[in-house]
C-alpha positions in Angstrom: 42.5 -12.8 -87.9 43.1 -15.3 -85.1 45.7 -12.9 -83.6 43.3 -10.0 -83.7 40.6 -12.1 -81.9 43.1 -13.1 -79.3 44.2 -9.6 -78.8 40.6 -8.4 -78.7 39.7 -11.2 -76.2 42.6 -10.2 -73.9 41.5 -6.5 -74.1 37.9 -7.5 -73.3 39.0 -9.6 -70.3 41.1 -6.7 -69.0 38.0 -4.4 -69.2 35.9 -7.0 -67.4 38.5 -7.4 -64.7 38.8 -3.7 -64.2 35.0 -3.4 -64.1 34.7 -6.2 -61.5 37.5 -4.7 -59.4 35.6 -1.3 -59.5 32.3 -2.9 -58.6 34.0 -4.9 -55.9 35.4 -1.8 -54.3 32.1 0.0 -54.7 30.3 -2.8 -52.9 32.9 -2.8 -50.1 32.5 0.9 -49.7 28.7 0.6 -49.8 28.9 -2.3 -47.2 31.2 -0.2 -45.0 28.9 2.8 -45.3 25.9 0.6 -44.4 27.8 -1.0 -41.5 28.8 2.4 -40.2 25.3 3.7 -40.6 24.0 0.7 -38.8 26.4 1.2 -36.0 25.4 4.9 -35.7 21.8 3.9 -35.8 22.2 1.3 -33.1 24.1 3.8 -31.0 21.5 6.5 -31.3 18.8 4.0 -30.6 20.5 2.7 -27.5 21.1 6.3 -26.3 17.4 7.1 -26.9 16.3 4.0 -25.0 18.5 4.9 -22.1 17.3 8.5 -22.1 13.7 7.4 -22.4 14.1 5.0 -19.5 15.8 7.8 -17.4 12.9 10.2 -18.2 10.3 7.6 -17.4 12.1 6.8 -14.1 12.3 10.4 -13.2 8.6 11.2 -14.0 6.0 11.3 -11.3 4.2 8.0 -11.6 0.5 7.8 -12.4 -0.3 6.7 -8.9 -2.9 8.3 -6.6 -2.4 7.8 -2.9 -5.2 8.5 -0.4 -5.9 7.7 3.2 -8.9 6.4 5.1 -8.0 5.1 8.5 -11.3 4.9 10.4 -12.8 2.1 8.4 -16.1 3.9 8.4 -18.2 4.1 5.2 -17.4 7.2 3.1 -19.7 10.2 3.6 -21.6 11.3 0.5 -19.3 14.1 -0.5 -16.2 11.9 -0.1 -17.7 9.0 -2.0 -18.6 11.4 -4.8 -15.1 12.8 -5.0 -13.4 9.4 -5.0 -15.8 8.1 -7.7 -14.9 11.1 -9.9 -11.2 10.4 -9.7 -11.4 7.3 -11.9 -13.5 9.1 -14.4 -11.0 11.9 -14.8 -7.9 9.7 -14.4 -8.8 6.3 -16.0 -5.2 5.2 -16.5 -4.0 6.0 -13.0 -3.4 3.5 -10.2 -5.2 4.2 -6.9 -3.6 3.2 -3.6 -5.7 3.3 -0.4 -3.7 3.7 2.7 -5.5 2.2 5.6 -4.5 0.3 8.8 -4.0 -2.9 6.7 -1.5 -1.2 4.2 0.4 0.9 6.7 1.7 -0.7 9.9 0.5 1.6 12.6 3.0 0.3 15.1 6.0 1.5 12.9 5.6 5.2 13.9 4.9 6.5 17.4 3.1 9.6 16.2 0.8 7.6 13.9 0.2 4.9 16.6 -0.9 7.5 19.2 -3.0 9.5 16.8 -4.7 6.4 15.5 -5.4 5.0 18.9 -6.9 8.4 19.9 -9.0 8.2 16.7 -7.5 11.4 15.4 -7.1 9.8 12.0 -6.4 13.0 10.0 -3.2 13.6 12.1 -2.1 10.0 11.5 -2.8 10.5 7.8 -0.5 13.6 7.8 2.5 11.4 8.3 1.3 8.6 6.0 0.7 10.8 3.0 4.2 12.2 3.2 5.6 8.7 3.6 3.6 7.3 0.7 4.8 9.9 -1.8 8.3 10.0 -0.5 8.8 6.2 -0.7 6.8 5.4 -3.8 6.3 8.6 -5.8 3.0 9.7 -7.1 0.2 12.1 -6.2 -1.5 12.4 -2.8 -5.2 13.5 -2.7 -7.3 14.3 0.3 -10.6 12.3 0.0 -12.6 15.6 -0.4 -10.6 16.7 -3.4 -12.6 17.0 -6.6 -10.4 16.4 -9.7 -11.3 18.8 -12.5 -8.8 17.6 -15.1 -5.9 15.1 -15.4 -2.5 15.9 -14.0 -0.7 14.5 -17.1 1.2 17.6 -18.1 2.6 18.0 -14.6 4.0 14.5 -14.4 7.3 15.4 -16.1 8.1 17.8 -13.3 10.1 16.5 -10.3 7.2 17.7 -8.1 4.2 19.9 -8.0 2.4 21.5 -5.1 0.2 24.6 -4.7 -0.8 27.4 -2.4 -3.9 27.5 -0.2 -3.6 31.3 -0.1 -1.0 33.8 1.3 1.8 31.5 0.2 0.8 28.8 2.6 1.2 25.3 1.3 -1.9 23.3 0.2 -1.2 19.9 1.9 -4.3 18.2 0.5 -2.9 17.6 -2.9 0.7 17.3 -4.1 2.8 15.1 -6.4 6.4 14.2 -6.5 9.0 11.6 -7.6 10.1 9.3 -4.9 12.8 10.6 -2.7 12.2 14.3 -3.0 14.3 15.9 -0.3 11.7 18.5 0.7 9.3 15.6 1.6 12.1 14.0 3.6 12.5 17.3 5.5 8.8 17.3 6.3 9.0 13.7 7.5 11.8 14.7 9.9 9.2 16.6 12.0 7.8 13.3 13.1 11.1 11.7 14.2 10.6 10.3 17.7 7.7 12.8 18.1 4.7 12.0 20.2 1.2 13.0 19.3 0.2 13.1 22.9 2.0 15.8 24.8 3.3 15.3 28.4 0.3 17.3 29.7 -2.1 14.9 27.9 -3.1 17.3 25.2 -2.7 16.5 21.5 -0.1 18.1 19.2 -2.6 19.4 16.7 -0.3 21.7 14.6 -1.8 21.5 11.1 0.1 19.9 8.3 0.3 23.1 6.1 2.1 24.8 9.0 4.4 21.9 9.6 5.3 21.7 5.9 6.0 25.4 5.7 8.0 25.3 8.9 10.1 22.3 7.8 10.7 23.3 4.2 11.7 26.9 5.1 14.6 25.6 7.2 16.4 24.7 3.9 14.5 26.4 1.1 12.7 29.5 0.0 9.1 28.9 -0.8 8.4 30.7 -4.1 4.9 31.1 -5.5 5.1 31.3 -9.3 3.0 31.0 -12.5 2.8 27.7 -14.4 5.0 29.2 -17.2 7.6 30.3 -14.7 7.6 27.0 -12.9 8.0 25.0 -16.1 10.9 27.3 -17.1 12.6 27.0 -13.7 15.1 24.5 -12.4 13.0 22.4 -10.0 16.2 20.5 -9.0 17.4 23.7 -7.3 17.3 22.6 -3.6 17.4 26.2 -2.4 13.8 26.8 -3.5 10.4 25.1 -3.5 8.2 26.4 -6.3 4.4 26.3 -5.6 1.5 27.0 -8.0 -1.0 29.8 -7.3 -4.2 29.0 -5.3 -6.5 28.5 -8.2 -4.6 25.4 -9.5 -5.3 23.0 -6.6 -7.4 25.0 -4.1 -10.0 26.8 -6.1 -12.5 27.1 -3.1 -12.3 29.8 -0.5 -12.0 28.1 2.9 -13.8 31.0 4.7 -16.6 31.7 2.3 -17.0 28.3 0.6 -17.2 30.0 -2.8 -15.6 28.1 -5.7 -13.4 30.3 -7.9 -12.5 27.9 -10.7 -10.3 29.2 -13.5 -8.8 27.6 -16.7 -5.8 26.7 -14.5 -7.8 24.6 -12.0 -6.8 20.9 -11.7 -8.6 20.3 -8.5 -11.0 21.8 -5.9 -10.5 21.1 -2.2 -13.9 21.1 -0.6 -12.7 21.2 3.0 -15.1 18.6 4.3 -13.1 18.4 7.6 -14.4 14.9 8.3 -11.8 14.6 11.1 -13.4 17.5 13.0 -16.5 17.1 15.2 -19.9 18.5 14.2 -19.8 21.1 17.0 -16.6 22.5 15.6 -17.8 22.7 12.0 -21.3 24.1 12.8 -20.4 27.8 12.8 -18.1 27.7 9.8 -20.7 25.8 7.8 -23.4 28.2 8.9 -21.3 31.2 7.9 -20.7 29.7 4.4 -24.4 29.1 3.9 -25.3 32.6 5.0 -22.7 34.0 2.7 -24.1 32.0 -0.2 -27.6 33.5 0.4 -26.8 37.1 1.6 -23.4 37.7 0.1 -19.9 37.7 1.5 -19.8 41.5 2.2 -23.0 41.6 4.2 -22.3 38.6 6.4 -18.7 39.8 7.0 -20.0 43.2 8.1 -22.5 41.5 10.5 -19.8 39.3 12.0 -17.5 42.4 12.4 -20.3 44.3 14.2 -21.2 41.4 16.4 -17.5 40.8 17.2 -17.0 44.4 18.2 -20.1 44.4 20.3 -18.9 41.3 22.1 -15.5 43.0 22.8 -17.2 46.1 24.1 -19.4 44.0 26.4 -16.4 42.1 27.7 -14.6 45.4 28.5 -17.7 46.8 30.2 -17.9 43.8 32.4 -14.3 44.2 33.4 -14.8 47.8 34.3 -18.0 47.2 36.3 -17.4 47.3 40.1 
């Protein structure tokens, strides 16, 4: 009986040993699996963090740049537009570029334009400089924001047309260092605002931007769907949104043509132009609002032809 118990005990011990060995191997395998899984998890997490940081770094920052160099109080329209920005863009940073923020002495063009009180022409350079060096979105002070730009911020840049494939220079956004902005800035290298004959270089910024960009790129107007599907890193092209995205107001008629695409409306306050210069365009817009575009355009055409005929008649007179 004792022998049987001894044999039984040895058998039981062998079974226990085998069981412990099995459980030990199982635990090691489980530990190895868990360790491998943890390594994979950590690796994926680190890759995600790096990718997320890269994406965030490459996004257009939520920063609005705007210029006001005269130091004068904002006119009513401009004050209303600027006030509306913070309502539509509550989580954006707003950066005012004035004579305190930008060193006027650093650029000859800006210095001469500022001293001549041609502030809009000084601001032409500053807006390009601000977005090129810091990234973000530039807004003219007479831009009415209709909806946030958030879905556009993952693009390397965005800019629109003011009509006929001409660039709308009153609103654009980009990551810092975009080469097409650098190309535009090159126009101002060692350039004087005051010409040798004493007149001002008043070439408008849309024309400057078109001229500079087209030296290296094709300007392509495309739909939002096409732009989001395109390679905006392609430096042979600059894609621009249609007119209704950022310039939903007709400059000639003053009629707002807002669509579901519209992010902003440029009101063309032309605060940099004298009252005498803006009188006739403003009068024309008011007449068109009352009598209609077609009627006023016809009257202008008739009056224009009459003026030409009168001028010809005077030349022919002895």
